[in-house]
N, C-alpha and C positions, 0 to 999 in steps of 0.2 A: 710616309705616314704609317705609323704603327697600328695594328689592329689584333685584338685578342678576343676570341668567342668566350662568352660567359655561358650562354644557354641556347640551344637550338630545339625546335619542336617541328616535326614533320607529321602532317595529317594526310593520310592516304585514302581516300574514298574510292570504292570500287566503281561508282558511277560518275563522280565529279572530278576525279584526278587528285593531284597532289598539291598541297599548300605547304609552303616550307617558312618557317618564322625563325628569325635569329636575334640575338642582341650582342653587341660587340662594345668594347671598350676601346677607343681610339684616342690617338693624339692628333688634334686638327693642325691646320697650317699655321696656327698662333701659338703651338705647343701647348694647349690646353687639353686636358682629359674631358672627352665627351662620351656619352653613351648613345649608340644608334640602334634603333629596333627596325628590322626589315622583314618584309613580307614578299616572297618571291612567288608569283602566280604563273610563271611560265609554263608549268605542267598542268594548270588548272583550268584547261579550257575545252575539256571534253563536251560539255554541254552548255557552255556559257557564251554570252555575247562577246564581241571583240571590243567593248568598252571598258574591260578590265584591264588595268595597267599591269604590265609584266612584272615590274618590281616597284615597291613603295618603301620609302624611308621616313622615320621620324627620329628627331632628337628627343632623348628621354631625360627627364628631370634626374639629376645626379643623385638626388636623395632617394627616390624611388628605386633606381638601379641598385644603390648600396644595401637599401632595405632588403631587395630581393636576394642579394648575394649573401647578406647575413642570414636570412631565413634558411636559403639552401645549405649554408654551412652547418647549421645546428639542426636541421630537420631529420628525425629518424625515419628510415624507409627500410622495411624488411627487404631481404635479398630475394626471397622466392614467393613469387605470387601464385594464385591458383591456377590451376589448368584452364585453358580457354581456347577455342578455335572455331572457324566458320567460313562461310563464302559470301561474297558480294557484300560485304560490309565495310568497316573503317578500321584501320590501324594507325595508332598514335606512337610516333617515336620521339623520346625526349633525351637530349645529351647535354650534360652539364660538365663543362670544362674549366679547370683552374689549372693554368700553366700546362705541364705535362701530364697531369692527372685528368681522368674524366671517368663519368659514370654514365651508362645509357640503359634507359628503360622503354620497353616497346610493349603495348598491350593492344589487345583486340577489343574493339567496340567499347565497352564500358570500362572504366578506370578501376582496377582492383581496389577494393575498400582499404587494403593494407598499404596502399600507395597513395592515400588521400593527401598526404603532405605535398605531393607533386602538382596538385591542382592549382597551387599558388602560381605556377609557371603559366598555365593558361589564362589565369587572371590578369597576370602581368601583361601579356601581349595584348589581351581585350582592351586593357586600359591604356596601355602605350599607344596603340594603333587608333584609338577612337576618342579618348577622353581628354587626356591633359598634356599631350606632346605636340610638339610643333613638326608639321611635314618639312621635308628638306626639299 
């Protein structure tokens, strides 16, 4: 089974641990292209109960995945964000991959205003993991 990463998002909270989200384009056992969203909670157990599953997977509507890819390919994102740093907060890392090419964006606490176009990624995962996709 072939798997290609499209986008990954890691949220590292100083108190709650790490949540990792990813969306992949895969060829299933029937030879069909499917899009899978995953949430890895294996490092998100600092102050949480054991009822949180380690990994969750959902099949994503192909139209929604293709829309995200199209938006990412056209979204203008400035290269240099404003300076930011701190302690005991949240760092977010987003990696967009297309074949051998990739771009990675990391920010502390609040997403820089100049990177507003990246917000579509968190919206995508929120919808994919809660609203309109099918758990696997």
